[in-house]
PDB file of N, CA, C and O in Angstrom:
ATOM      1  N   MET A   1     -23.280  16.044  -2.683  1.00  0.00           N
ATOM      2  CA  MET A   1     -23.857  15.050  -1.836  1.00  0.00           C
ATOM      3  C   MET A   1     -25.282  14.776  -2.316  1.00  0.00           C
ATOM      4  O   MET A   1     -26.046  15.690  -2.626  1.00  0.00           O
ATOM      5  N   LEU A   2     -25.605  13.497  -2.365  1.00  0.00           N
ATOM      6  CA  LEU A   2     -26.955  13.061  -2.721  1.00  0.00           C
ATOM      7  C   LEU A   2     -27.602  12.522  -1.455  1.00  0.00           C
ATOM      8  O   LEU A   2     -27.003  11.708  -0.752  1.00  0.00           O
ATOM      9  N   VAL A   3     -28.815  12.964  -1.158  1.00  0.00           N
ATOM     10  CA  VAL A   3     -29.561  12.476  -0.005  1.00  0.00           C
ATOM     11  C   VAL A   3     -30.821  11.778  -0.508  1.00  0.00           C
ATOM     12  O   VAL A   3     -31.641  12.377  -1.203  1.00  0.00           O
ATOM     13  N   LEU A   4     -30.962  10.513  -0.150  1.00  0.00           N
ATOM     14  CA  LEU A   4     -32.152   9.728  -0.477  1.00  0.00           C
ATOM     15  C   LEU A   4     -32.903   9.513   0.834  1.00  0.00           C
ATOM     16  O   LEU A   4     -32.517   8.671   1.644  1.00  0.00           O
ATOM     17  N   ASP A   5     -33.956  10.264   1.035  1.00  0.00           N
ATOM     18  CA  ASP A   5     -34.708  10.234   2.289  1.00  0.00           C
ATOM     19  C   ASP A   5     -35.893   9.275   2.157  1.00  0.00           C
ATOM     20  O   ASP A   5     -36.563   9.247   1.125  1.00  0.00           O
ATOM     21  N   ASP A   6     -36.145   8.495   3.203  1.00  0.00           N
ATOM     22  CA  ASP A   6     -37.217   7.490   3.201  1.00  0.00           C
ATOM     23  C   ASP A   6     -37.073   6.547   2.009  1.00  0.00           C
ATOM     24  O   ASP A   6     -38.051   6.236   1.330  1.00  0.00           O
ATOM     25  N   PHE A   7     -35.868   6.108   1.768  1.00  0.00           N
ATOM     26  CA  PHE A   7     -35.535   5.300   0.595  1.00  0.00           C
ATOM     27  C   PHE A   7     -36.296   3.988   0.591  1.00  0.00           C
ATOM     28  O   PHE A   7     -36.262   3.236   1.565  1.00  0.00           O
ATOM     29  N   LEU A   8     -36.973   3.722  -0.494  1.00  0.00           N
ATOM     30  CA  LEU A   8     -37.695   2.481  -0.768  1.00  0.00           C
ATOM     31  C   LEU A   8     -38.696   2.097   0.324  1.00  0.00           C
ATOM     32  O   LEU A   8     -38.833   0.925   0.675  1.00  0.00           O
ATOM     33  N   THR A   9     -39.378   3.087   0.841  1.00  0.00           N
ATOM     34  CA  THR A   9     -40.455   2.777   1.792  1.00  0.00           C
ATOM     35  C   THR A   9     -41.697   2.280   1.062  1.00  0.00           C
ATOM     36  O   THR A   9     -42.597   1.696   1.665  1.00  0.00           O
ATOM     37  N   THR A  10     -41.730   2.521  -0.247  1.00  0.00           N
ATOM     38  CA  THR A  10     -42.779   1.969  -1.107  1.00  0.00           C
ATOM     39  C   THR A  10     -42.106   1.410  -2.357  1.00  0.00           C
ATOM     40  O   THR A  10     -41.036   1.881  -2.740  1.00  0.00           O
ATOM     41  N   PRO A  11     -42.709   0.425  -2.990  1.00  0.00           N
ATOM     42  CA  PRO A  11     -42.115  -0.128  -4.214  1.00  0.00           C
ATOM     43  C   PRO A  11     -41.996   0.934  -5.305  1.00  0.00           C
ATOM     44  O   PRO A  11     -42.803   1.860  -5.381  1.00  0.00           O
ATOM     45  N   ILE A  12     -40.974   0.782  -6.147  1.00  0.00           N
ATOM     46  CA  ILE A  12     -40.797   1.695  -7.270  1.00  0.00           C
ATOM     47  C   ILE A  12     -40.829   0.887  -8.570  1.00  0.00           C
ATOM     48  O   ILE A  12     -40.571  -0.317  -8.575  1.00  0.00           O
ATOM     49  N   SER A  13     -41.144   1.558  -9.645  1.00  0.00           N
ATOM     50  CA  SER A  13     -41.246   0.892 -10.943  1.00  0.00           C
ATOM     51  C   SER A  13     -39.856   0.494 -11.439  1.00  0.00           C
ATOM     52  O   SER A  13     -38.840   0.996 -10.958  1.00  0.00           O
ATOM     53  N   GLY A  14     -39.837  -0.401 -12.391  1.00  0.00           N
ATOM     54  CA  GLY A  14     -38.581  -0.802 -13.009  1.00  0.00           C
ATOM     55  C   GLY A  14     -37.869   0.365 -13.667  1.00  0.00           C
ATOM     56  O   GLY A  14     -36.643   0.463 -13.622  1.00  0.00           O
ATOM     57  N   GLU A  15     -38.648   1.251 -14.279  1.00  0.00           N
ATOM     58  CA  GLU A  15     -38.074   2.438 -14.922  1.00  0.00           C
ATOM     59  C   GLU A  15     -37.396   3.343 -13.891  1.00  0.00           C
ATOM     60  O   GLU A  15     -36.282   3.819 -14.110  1.00  0.00           O
ATOM     61  N   THR A  16     -38.072   3.574 -12.778  1.00  0.00           N
ATOM     62  CA  THR A  16     -37.498   4.410 -11.723  1.00  0.00           C
ATOM     63  C   THR A  16     -36.265   3.754 -11.123  1.00  0.00           C
ATOM     64  O   THR A  16     -35.270   4.428 -10.858  1.00  0.00           O
ATOM     65  N   ALA A  17     -36.321   2.447 -10.908  1.00  0.00           N
ATOM     66  CA  ALA A  17     -35.159   1.719 -10.377  1.00  0.00           C
ATOM     67  C   ALA A  17     -33.976   1.856 -11.324  1.00  0.00           C
ATOM     68  O   ALA A  17     -32.842   2.027 -10.878  1.00  0.00           O
ATOM     69  N   GLY A  18     -34.231   1.782 -12.628  1.00  0.00           N
ATOM     70  CA  GLY A  18     -33.168   1.960 -13.614  1.00  0.00           C
ATOM     71  C   GLY A  18     -32.563   3.352 -13.541  1.00  0.00           C
ATOM     72  O   GLY A  18     -31.350   3.514 -13.668  1.00  0.00           O
ATOM     73  N   GLU A  19     -33.407   4.355 -13.338  1.00  0.00           N
ATOM     74  CA  GLU A  19     -32.921   5.734 -13.207  1.00  0.00           C
ATOM     75  C   GLU A  19     -32.079   5.902 -11.951  1.00  0.00           C
ATOM     76  O   GLU A  19     -31.041   6.563 -11.980  1.00  0.00           O
ATOM     77  N   VAL A  20     -32.525   5.304 -10.844  1.00  0.00           N
ATOM     78  CA  VAL A  20     -31.749   5.366  -9.600  1.00  0.00           C
ATOM     79  C   VAL A  20     -30.388   4.712  -9.812  1.00  0.00           C
ATOM     80  O   VAL A  20     -29.364   5.252  -9.392  1.00  0.00           O
ATOM     81  N   LEU A  21     -30.375   3.558 -10.458  1.00  0.00           N
ATOM     82  CA  LEU A  21     -29.116   2.865 -10.735  1.00  0.00           C
ATOM     83  C   LEU A  21     -28.194   3.736 -11.584  1.00  0.00           C
ATOM     84  O   LEU A  21     -27.001   3.833 -11.298  1.00  0.00           O
ATOM     85  N   ASN A  22     -28.726   4.363 -12.611  1.00  0.00           N
ATOM     86  CA  ASN A  22     -27.903   5.229 -13.469  1.00  0.00           C
ATOM     87  C   ASN A  22     -27.310   6.401 -12.691  1.00  0.00           C
ATOM     88  O   ASN A  22     -26.149   6.759 -12.886  1.00  0.00           O
ATOM     89  N   ILE A  23     -28.100   6.987 -11.823  1.00  0.00           N
ATOM     90  CA  ILE A  23     -27.604   8.098 -10.997  1.00  0.00           C
ATOM     91  C   ILE A  23     -26.492   7.619 -10.082  1.00  0.00           C
ATOM     92  O   ILE A  23     -25.442   8.254  -9.988  1.00  0.00           O
ATOM     93  N   LEU A  24     -26.722   6.495  -9.404  1.00  0.00           N
ATOM     94  CA  LEU A  24     -25.701   5.981  -8.489  1.00  0.00           C
ATOM     95  C   LEU A  24     -24.435   5.572  -9.236  1.00  0.00           C
ATOM     96  O   LEU A  24     -23.327   5.820  -8.762  1.00  0.00           O
ATOM     97  N   ALA A  25     -24.593   4.953 -10.386  1.00  0.00           N
ATOM     98  CA  ALA A  25     -23.427   4.533 -11.171  1.00  0.00           C
ATOM     99  C   ALA A  25     -22.610   5.737 -11.637  1.00  0.00           C
ATOM    100  O   ALA A  25     -21.379   5.696 -11.624  1.00  0.00           O
ATOM    101  N   SER A  26     -23.290   6.806 -12.046  1.00  0.00           N
ATOM    102  CA  SER A  26     -22.581   7.993 -12.531  1.00  0.00           C
ATOM    103  C   SER A  26     -21.860   8.733 -11.403  1.00  0.00           C
ATOM    104  O   SER A  26     -20.916   9.483 -11.647  1.00  0.00           O
ATOM    105  N   ARG A  27     -22.310   8.517 -10.176  1.00  0.00           N
ATOM    106  CA  ARG A  27     -21.709   9.192  -9.031  1.00  0.00           C
ATOM    107  C   ARG A  27     -20.676   8.330  -8.309  1.00  0.00           C
ATOM    108  O   ARG A  27     -20.026   8.800  -7.375  1.00  0.00           O
ATOM    109  N   GLU A  28     -20.520   7.096  -8.724  1.00  0.00           N
ATOM    110  CA  GLU A  28     -19.649   6.156  -8.018  1.00  0.00           C
ATOM    111  C   GLU A  28     -18.232   6.722  -7.874  1.00  0.00           C
ATOM    112  O   GLU A  28     -17.610   7.137  -8.852  1.00  0.00           O
ATOM    113  N   HIS A  29     -17.738   6.730  -6.629  1.00  0.00           N
ATOM    114  CA  HIS A  29     -16.400   7.243  -6.278  1.00  0.00           C
ATOM    115  C   HIS A  29     -16.266   8.741  -6.526  1.00  0.00           C
ATOM    116  O   HIS A  29     -15.150   9.257  -6.581  1.00  0.00           O
ATOM    117  N   ARG A  30     -17.377   9.441  -6.675  1.00  0.00           N
ATOM    118  CA  ARG A  30     -17.306  10.868  -6.989  1.00  0.00           C
ATOM    119  C   ARG A  30     -18.045  11.745  -6.001  1.00  0.00           C
ATOM    120  O   ARG A  30     -17.924  12.968  -6.075  1.00  0.00           O
ATOM    121  N   GLY A  31     -18.799  11.183  -5.088  1.00  0.00           N
ATOM    122  CA  GLY A  31     -19.548  12.006  -4.147  1.00  0.00           C
ATOM    123  C   GLY A  31     -20.154  11.158  -3.060  1.00  0.00           C
ATOM    124  O   GLY A  31     -20.268   9.939  -3.186  1.00  0.00           O
ATOM    125  N   SER A  32     -20.535  11.808  -2.010  1.00  0.00           N
ATOM    126  CA  SER A  32     -21.147  11.122  -0.872  1.00  0.00           C
ATOM    127  C   SER A  32     -22.642  10.948  -1.092  1.00  0.00           C
ATOM    128  O   SER A  32     -23.290  11.753  -1.760  1.00  0.00           O
ATOM    129  N   THR A  33     -23.171   9.877  -0.514  1.00  0.00           N
ATOM    130  CA  THR A  33     -24.602   9.616  -0.562  1.00  0.00           C
ATOM    131  C   THR A  33     -25.067   9.265   0.835  1.00  0.00           C
ATOM    132  O   THR A  33     -24.476   8.419   1.506  1.00  0.00           O
ATOM    133  N   ILE A  34     -26.123   9.916   1.263  1.00  0.00           N
ATOM    134  CA  ILE A  34     -26.749   9.607   2.547  1.00  0.00           C
ATOM    135  C   ILE A  34     -28.110   9.013   2.246  1.00  0.00           C
ATOM    136  O   ILE A  34     -28.887   9.571   1.469  1.00  0.00           O
ATOM    137  N   VAL A  35     -28.394   7.876   2.866  1.00  0.00           N
ATOM    138  CA  VAL A  35     -29.667   7.194   2.662  1.00  0.00           C
ATOM    139  C   VAL A  35     -30.341   7.043   4.011  1.00  0.00           C
ATOM    140  O   VAL A  35     -29.733   6.551   4.961  1.00  0.00           O
ATOM    141  N   THR A  36     -31.589   7.463   4.099  1.00  0.00           N
ATOM    142  CA  THR A  36     -32.386   7.187   5.292  1.00  0.00           C
ATOM    143  C   THR A  36     -33.542   6.293   4.885  1.00  0.00           C
ATOM    144  O   THR A  36     -34.097   6.425   3.794  1.00  0.00           O
ATOM    145  N   SER A  37     -33.891   5.388   5.773  1.00  0.00           N
ATOM    146  CA  SER A  37     -34.985   4.473   5.484  1.00  0.00           C
ATOM    147  C   SER A  37     -35.527   3.913   6.785  1.00  0.00           C
ATOM    148  O   SER A  37     -34.816   3.821   7.785  1.00  0.00           O
ATOM    149  N   GLN A  38     -36.775   3.547   6.756  1.00  0.00           N
ATOM    150  CA  GLN A  38     -37.379   2.888   7.906  1.00  0.00           C
ATOM    151  C   GLN A  38     -37.105   1.391   7.876  1.00  0.00           C
ATOM    152  O   GLN A  38     -37.446   0.674   8.816  1.00  0.00           O
ATOM    153  N   PHE A  39     -36.487   0.919   6.792  1.00  0.00           N
ATOM    154  CA  PHE A  39     -36.237  -0.503   6.610  1.00  0.00           C
ATOM    155  C   PHE A  39     -34.747  -0.784   6.537  1.00  0.00           C
ATOM    156  O   PHE A  39     -33.958   0.085   6.166  1.00  0.00           O
ATOM    157  N   ASP A  40     -34.367  -2.002   6.894  1.00  0.00           N
ATOM    158  CA  ASP A  40     -32.989  -2.446   6.750  1.00  0.00           C
ATOM    159  C   ASP A  40     -32.694  -2.671   5.271  1.00  0.00           C
ATOM    160  O   ASP A  40     -33.605  -2.971   4.499  1.00  0.00           O
ATOM    161  N   PRO A  41     -31.430  -2.530   4.868  1.00  0.00           N
ATOM    162  CA  PRO A  41     -31.092  -2.707   3.447  1.00  0.00           C
ATOM    163  C   PRO A  41     -31.572  -4.030   2.847  1.00  0.00           C
ATOM    164  O   PRO A  41     -31.988  -4.060   1.689  1.00  0.00           O
ATOM    165  N   GLU A  42     -31.522  -5.106   3.602  1.00  0.00           N
ATOM    166  CA  GLU A  42     -31.977  -6.382   3.025  1.00  0.00           C
ATOM    167  C   GLU A  42     -33.473  -6.363   2.708  1.00  0.00           C
ATOM    168  O   GLU A  42     -33.936  -7.151   1.883  1.00  0.00           O
ATOM    169  N   ASP A  43     -34.224  -5.485   3.343  1.00  0.00           N
ATOM    170  CA  ASP A  43     -35.653  -5.361   3.055  1.00  0.00           C
ATOM    171  C   ASP A  43     -35.923  -4.517   1.806  1.00  0.00           C
ATOM    172  O   ASP A  43     -37.038  -4.539   1.283  1.00  0.00           O
ATOM    173  N   TRP A  44     -34.936  -3.783   1.325  1.00  0.00           N
ATOM    174  CA  TRP A  44     -35.112  -2.951   0.139  1.00  0.00           C
ATOM    175  C   TRP A  44     -35.394  -3.789  -1.098  1.00  0.00           C
ATOM    176  O   TRP A  44     -36.048  -3.325  -2.032  1.00  0.00           O
ATOM    177  N   TYR A  45     -34.904  -5.018  -1.107  1.00  0.00           N
ATOM    178  CA  TYR A  45     -35.137  -5.890  -2.267  1.00  0.00           C
ATOM    179  C   TYR A  45     -36.636  -6.040  -2.556  1.00  0.00           C
ATOM    180  O   TYR A  45     -37.036  -6.190  -3.710  1.00  0.00           O
ATOM    181  N   LYS A  46     -37.452  -5.999  -1.514  1.00  0.00           N
ATOM    182  CA  LYS A  46     -38.896  -6.164  -1.680  1.00  0.00           C
ATOM    183  C   LYS A  46     -39.509  -5.037  -2.523  1.00  0.00           C
ATOM    184  O   LYS A  46     -40.548  -5.227  -3.155  1.00  0.00           O
ATOM    185  N   SER A  47     -38.868  -3.878  -2.528  1.00  0.00           N
ATOM    186  CA  SER A  47     -39.389  -2.729  -3.277  1.00  0.00           C
ATOM    187  C   SER A  47     -38.815  -2.615  -4.678  1.00  0.00           C
ATOM    188  O   SER A  47     -39.211  -1.744  -5.452  1.00  0.00           O
ATOM    189  N   LEU A  48     -37.879  -3.500  -4.999  1.00  0.00           N
ATOM    190  CA  LEU A  48     -37.236  -3.497  -6.310  1.00  0.00           C
ATOM    191  C   LEU A  48     -37.547  -4.818  -6.989  1.00  0.00           C
ATOM    192  O   LEU A  48     -37.069  -5.867  -6.556  1.00  0.00           O
ATOM    193  N   HIS A  49     -38.333  -4.778  -8.034  1.00  0.00           N
ATOM    194  CA  HIS A  49     -38.857  -6.010  -8.623  1.00  0.00           C
ATOM    195  C   HIS A  49     -37.910  -6.691  -9.604  1.00  0.00           C
ATOM    196  O   HIS A  49     -38.133  -7.847  -9.967  1.00  0.00           O
ATOM    197  N   ASP A  50     -36.868  -6.006 -10.038  1.00  0.00           N
ATOM    198  CA  ASP A  50     -35.882  -6.595 -10.939  1.00  0.00           C
ATOM    199  C   ASP A  50     -34.660  -6.967 -10.105  1.00  0.00           C
ATOM    200  O   ASP A  50     -33.977  -6.088  -9.579  1.00  0.00           O
ATOM    201  N   ALA A  51     -34.380  -8.267  -9.982  1.00  0.00           N
ATOM    202  CA  ALA A  51     -33.309  -8.752  -9.105  1.00  0.00           C
ATOM    203  C   ALA A  51     -31.932  -8.220  -9.505  1.00  0.00           C
ATOM    204  O   ALA A  51     -31.103  -7.935  -8.641  1.00  0.00           O
ATOM    205  N   VAL A  52     -31.686  -8.086 -10.799  1.00  0.00           N
ATOM    206  CA  VAL A  52     -30.379  -7.610 -11.267  1.00  0.00           C
ATOM    207  C   VAL A  52     -30.188  -6.142 -10.894  1.00  0.00           C
ATOM    208  O   VAL A  52     -29.141  -5.755 -10.375  1.00  0.00           O
ATOM    209  N   ILE A  53     -31.200  -5.339 -11.160  1.00  0.00           N
ATOM    210  CA  ILE A  53     -31.113  -3.914 -10.802  1.00  0.00           C
ATOM    211  C   ILE A  53     -31.044  -3.763  -9.285  1.00  0.00           C
ATOM    212  O   ILE A  53     -30.275  -2.945  -8.780  1.00  0.00           O
ATOM    213  N   ALA A  54     -31.831  -4.536  -8.560  1.00  0.00           N
ATOM    214  CA  ALA A  54     -31.809  -4.472  -7.098  1.00  0.00           C
ATOM    215  C   ALA A  54     -30.409  -4.757  -6.574  1.00  0.00           C
ATOM    216  O   ALA A  54     -29.905  -4.021  -5.725  1.00  0.00           O
ATOM    217  N   GLU A  55     -29.783  -5.801  -7.061  1.00  0.00           N
ATOM    218  CA  GLU A  55     -28.436  -6.160  -6.620  1.00  0.00           C
ATOM    219  C   GLU A  55     -27.437  -5.062  -6.954  1.00  0.00           C
ATOM    220  O   GLU A  55     -26.562  -4.749  -6.147  1.00  0.00           O
ATOM    221  N   SER A  56     -27.565  -4.481  -8.129  1.00  0.00           N
ATOM    222  CA  SER A  56     -26.658  -3.405  -8.536  1.00  0.00           C
ATOM    223  C   SER A  56     -26.819  -2.167  -7.658  1.00  0.00           C
ATOM    224  O   SER A  56     -25.828  -1.562  -7.249  1.00  0.00           O
ATOM    225  N   ILE A  57     -28.053  -1.793  -7.370  1.00  0.00           N
ATOM    226  CA  ILE A  57     -28.305  -0.635  -6.501  1.00  0.00           C
ATOM    227  C   ILE A  57     -27.780  -0.906  -5.099  1.00  0.00           C
ATOM    228  O   ILE A  57     -27.066  -0.082  -4.528  1.00  0.00           O
ATOM    229  N   LEU A  58     -28.129  -2.050  -4.552  1.00  0.00           N
ATOM    230  CA  LEU A  58     -27.712  -2.372  -3.185  1.00  0.00           C
ATOM    231  C   LEU A  58     -26.201  -2.473  -3.066  1.00  0.00           C
ATOM    232  O   LEU A  58     -25.635  -2.027  -2.068  1.00  0.00           O
ATOM    233  N   ASN A  59     -25.538  -3.046  -4.055  1.00  0.00           N
ATOM    234  CA  ASN A  59     -24.080  -3.114  -4.016  1.00  0.00           C
ATOM    235  C   ASN A  59     -23.464  -1.727  -3.961  1.00  0.00           C
ATOM    236  O   ASN A  59     -22.529  -1.493  -3.195  1.00  0.00           O
ATOM    237  N   ARG A  60     -23.972  -0.814  -4.756  1.00  0.00           N
ATOM    238  CA  ARG A  60     -23.418   0.536  -4.780  1.00  0.00           C
ATOM    239  C   ARG A  60     -23.674   1.279  -3.471  1.00  0.00           C
ATOM    240  O   ARG A  60     -22.855   2.096  -3.052  1.00  0.00           O
ATOM    241  N   LEU A  61     -24.790   1.004  -2.832  1.00  0.00           N
ATOM    242  CA  LEU A  61     -25.120   1.713  -1.599  1.00  0.00           C
ATOM    243  C   LEU A  61     -24.537   1.068  -0.349  1.00  0.00           C
ATOM    244  O   LEU A  61     -24.124   1.771   0.573  1.00  0.00           O
ATOM    245  N   VAL A  62     -24.499  -0.236  -0.305  1.00  0.00           N
ATOM    246  CA  VAL A  62     -24.194  -0.917   0.959  1.00  0.00           C
ATOM    247  C   VAL A  62     -22.737  -1.358   1.084  1.00  0.00           C
ATOM    248  O   VAL A  62     -22.169  -1.273   2.173  1.00  0.00           O
ATOM    249  N   LEU A  63     -22.125  -1.820   0.013  1.00  0.00           N
ATOM    250  CA  LEU A  63     -20.799  -2.428   0.128  1.00  0.00           C
ATOM    251  C   LEU A  63     -19.735  -1.490   0.678  1.00  0.00           C
ATOM    252  O   LEU A  63     -18.845  -1.930   1.406  1.00  0.00           O
ATOM    253  N   THR A  64     -19.809  -0.221   0.348  1.00  0.00           N
ATOM    254  CA  THR A  64     -18.786   0.723   0.816  1.00  0.00           C
ATOM    255  C   THR A  64     -19.356   1.717   1.825  1.00  0.00           C
ATOM    256  O   THR A  64     -18.821   2.813   1.993  1.00  0.00           O
ATOM    257  N   SER A  65     -20.432   1.335   2.490  1.00  0.00           N
ATOM    258  CA  SER A  65     -21.104   2.285   3.372  1.00  0.00           C
ATOM    259  C   SER A  65     -20.824   2.009   4.837  1.00  0.00           C
ATOM    260  O   SER A  65     -20.300   0.962   5.217  1.00  0.00           O
ATOM    261  N   GLU A  66     -21.187   2.968   5.620  1.00  0.00           N
ATOM    262  CA  GLU A  66     -21.207   2.799   7.065  1.00  0.00           C
ATOM    263  C   GLU A  66     -22.678   2.839   7.464  1.00  0.00           C
ATOM    264  O   GLU A  66     -23.363   3.840   7.252  1.00  0.00           O
ATOM    265  N   LEU A  67     -23.151   1.750   8.037  1.00  0.00           N
ATOM    266  CA  LEU A  67     -24.557   1.671   8.430  1.00  0.00           C
ATOM    267  C   LEU A  67     -24.717   2.154   9.864  1.00  0.00           C
ATOM    268  O   LEU A  67     -23.998   1.723  10.765  1.00  0.00           O
ATOM    269  N   VAL A  68     -25.657   3.043  10.055  1.00  0.00           N
ATOM    270  CA  VAL A  68     -25.999   3.527  11.382  1.00  0.00           C
ATOM    271  C   VAL A  68     -27.452   3.177  11.595  1.00  0.00           C
ATOM    272  O   VAL A  68     -28.336   3.755  10.963  1.00  0.00           O
ATOM    273  N   GLN A  69     -27.703   2.231  12.483  1.00  0.00           N
ATOM    274  CA  GLN A  69     -29.077   1.816  12.731  1.00  0.00           C
ATOM    275  C   GLN A  69     -29.507   2.349  14.097  1.00  0.00           C
ATOM    276  O   GLN A  69     -28.823   2.170  15.105  1.00  0.00           O
ATOM    277  N   LEU A  70     -30.640   2.995  14.091  1.00  0.00           N
ATOM    278  CA  LEU A  70     -31.181   3.585  15.313  1.00  0.00           C
ATOM    279  C   LEU A  70     -32.313   2.719  15.838  1.00  0.00           C
ATOM    280  O   LEU A  70     -33.176   2.276  15.080  1.00  0.00           O
ATOM    281  N   ASP A  71     -32.301   2.492  17.107  1.00  0.00           N
ATOM    282  CA  ASP A  71     -33.389   1.765  17.751  1.00  0.00           C
ATOM    283  C   ASP A  71     -34.196   2.748  18.587  1.00  0.00           C
ATOM    284  O   ASP A  71     -33.693   3.793  18.999  1.00  0.00           O
ATOM    285  N   GLY A  72     -35.417   2.408  18.825  1.00  0.00           N
ATOM    286  CA  GLY A  72     -36.243   3.257  19.663  1.00  0.00           C
ATOM    287  C   GLY A  72     -37.628   3.384  19.091  1.00  0.00           C
ATOM    288  O   GLY A  72     -37.950   2.789  18.062  1.00  0.00           O
ATOM    289  N   PRO A  73     -38.449   4.167  19.767  1.00  0.00           N
ATOM    290  CA  PRO A  73     -39.834   4.306  19.315  1.00  0.00           C
ATOM    291  C   PRO A  73     -39.929   5.117  18.030  1.00  0.00           C
ATOM    292  O   PRO A  73     -39.067   5.940  17.722  1.00  0.00           O
ATOM    293  N   ASN A  74     -40.980   4.863  17.307  1.00  0.00           N
ATOM    294  CA  ASN A  74     -41.289   5.642  16.123  1.00  0.00           C
ATOM    295  C   ASN A  74     -41.700   7.030  16.602  1.00  0.00           C
ATOM    296  O   ASN A  74     -42.728   7.182  17.261  1.00  0.00           O
ATOM    297  N   MET A  75     -40.897   8.047  16.269  1.00  0.00           N
ATOM    298  CA  MET A  75     -41.153   9.391  16.782  1.00  0.00           C
ATOM    299  C   MET A  75     -42.432  10.003  16.222  1.00  0.00           C
ATOM    300  O   MET A  75     -43.065  10.810  16.904  1.00  0.00           O
ATOM    301  N   ARG A  76     -42.829   9.650  15.018  1.00  0.00           N
ATOM    302  CA  ARG A  76     -44.089  10.182  14.492  1.00  0.00           C
ATOM    303  C   ARG A  76     -45.263   9.659  15.310  1.00  0.00           C
ATOM    304  O   ARG A  76     -46.182  10.410  15.634  1.00  0.00           O
ATOM    305  N   ARG A  77     -45.231   8.382  15.642  1.00  0.00           N
ATOM    306  CA  ARG A  77     -46.298   7.825  16.486  1.00  0.00           C
ATOM    307  C   ARG A  77     -46.278   8.465  17.868  1.00  0.00           C
ATOM    308  O   ARG A  77     -47.325   8.782  18.434  1.00  0.00           O
ATOM    309  N   HIS A  78     -45.084   8.650  18.400  1.00  0.00           N
ATOM    310  CA  HIS A  78     -44.940   9.246  19.727  1.00  0.00           C
ATOM    311  C   HIS A  78     -45.512  10.664  19.737  1.00  0.00           C
ATOM    312  O   HIS A  78     -46.273  11.020  20.637  1.00  0.00           O
ATOM    313  N   GLU A  79     -45.151  11.466  18.747  1.00  0.00           N
ATOM    314  CA  GLU A  79     -45.657  12.840  18.665  1.00  0.00           C
ATOM    315  C   GLU A  79     -47.165  12.864  18.459  1.00  0.00           C
ATOM    316  O   GLU A  79     -47.862  13.701  19.033  1.00  0.00           O
ATOM    317  N   HIS A  80     -47.670  11.941  17.636  1.00  0.00           N
ATOM    318  CA  HIS A  80     -49.110  11.855  17.398  1.00  0.00           C
ATOM    319  C   HIS A  80     -49.843  11.532  18.706  1.00  0.00           C
ATOM    320  O   HIS A  80     -50.883  12.122  18.995  1.00  0.00           O
ATOM    321  N   ALA A  81     -49.311  10.611  19.482  1.00  0.00           N
ATOM    322  CA  ALA A  81     -49.937  10.245  20.754  1.00  0.00           C
ATOM    323  C   ALA A  81     -49.932  11.426  21.712  1.00  0.00           C
ATOM    324  O   ALA A  81     -50.912  11.646  22.422  1.00  0.00           O
ATOM    325  N   LEU A  82     -48.843  12.190  21.743  1.00  0.00           N
ATOM    326  CA  LEU A  82     -48.774  13.363  22.616  1.00  0.00           C
ATOM    327  C   LEU A  82     -49.825  14.397  22.215  1.00  0.00           C
ATOM    328  O   LEU A  82     -50.506  14.961  23.072  1.00  0.00           O
ATOM    329  N   LYS A  83     -49.953  14.642  20.919  1.00  0.00           N
ATOM    330  CA  LYS A  83     -50.940  15.621  20.441  1.00  0.00           C
ATOM    331  C   LYS A  83     -52.362  15.132  20.748  1.00  0.00           C
ATOM    332  O   LYS A  83     -53.226  15.922  21.130  1.00  0.00           O
ATOM    333  N   LYS A  84     -52.593  13.844  20.580  1.00  0.00           N
ATOM    334  CA  LYS A  84     -53.909  13.285  20.869  1.00  0.00           C
ATOM    335  C   LYS A  84     -54.248  13.446  22.346  1.00  0.00           C
ATOM    336  O   LYS A  84     -55.381  13.786  22.688  1.00  0.00           O
ATOM    337  N   ASP A  85     -53.282  13.205  23.217  1.00  0.00           N
ATOM    338  CA  ASP A  85     -53.484  13.384  24.660  1.00  0.00           C
ATOM    339  C   ASP A  85     -53.806  14.834  24.994  1.00  0.00           C
ATOM    340  O   ASP A  85     -54.667  15.097  25.833  1.00  0.00           O
ATOM    341  N   GLU A  86     -53.125  15.781  24.347  1.00  0.00           N
ATOM    342  CA  GLU A  86     -53.363  17.198  24.591  1.00  0.00           C
ATOM    343  C   GLU A  86     -54.773  17.598  24.167  1.00  0.00           C
ATOM    344  O   GLU A  86     -55.435  18.382  24.848  1.00  0.00           O
ATOM    345  N   ILE A  87     -55.227  17.055  23.038  1.00  0.00           N
ATOM    346  CA  ILE A  87     -56.557  17.388  22.540  1.00  0.00           C
ATOM    347  C   ILE A  87     -57.638  16.834  23.472  1.00  0.00           C
ATOM    348  O   ILE A  87     -58.653  17.490  23.706  1.00  0.00           O
ATOM    349  N   GLU A  88     -57.421  15.644  23.997  1.00  0.00           N
ATOM    350  CA  GLU A  88     -58.405  15.006  24.856  1.00  0.00           C
ATOM    351  C   GLU A  88     -58.507  15.663  26.218  1.00  0.00           C
ATOM    352  O   GLU A  88     -59.511  15.494  26.910  1.00  0.00           O
ATOM    353  N   ARG A  89     -57.490  16.408  26.615  1.00  0.00           N
ATOM    354  CA  ARG A  89     -57.522  17.063  27.930  1.00  0.00           C
ATOM    355  C   ARG A  89     -58.395  18.230  27.905  1.00  0.00           C
ATOM    356  O   ARG A  89     -58.547  18.908  28.921  1.00  0.00           O
TER     357      ARG A  89
END
């Protein structure tokens, strides 16, 4: 199993995108991949500057996937606010 945590929360270089594509291509139909991200898959294109590589990566990740989208508050902000309140007391 491959886990990509906080996937494409920042832009990556063309070289890195190529490496990600090679890894995903070599694993195609051979193992599970879990991807977590703060962004929706359509927003991942913004972090991939080569349209061909972006399309190839997204096709491998999204076309055969089950998307689970969670709604709710940002837990890091929530925890930070709680800690800040505790300090101020």
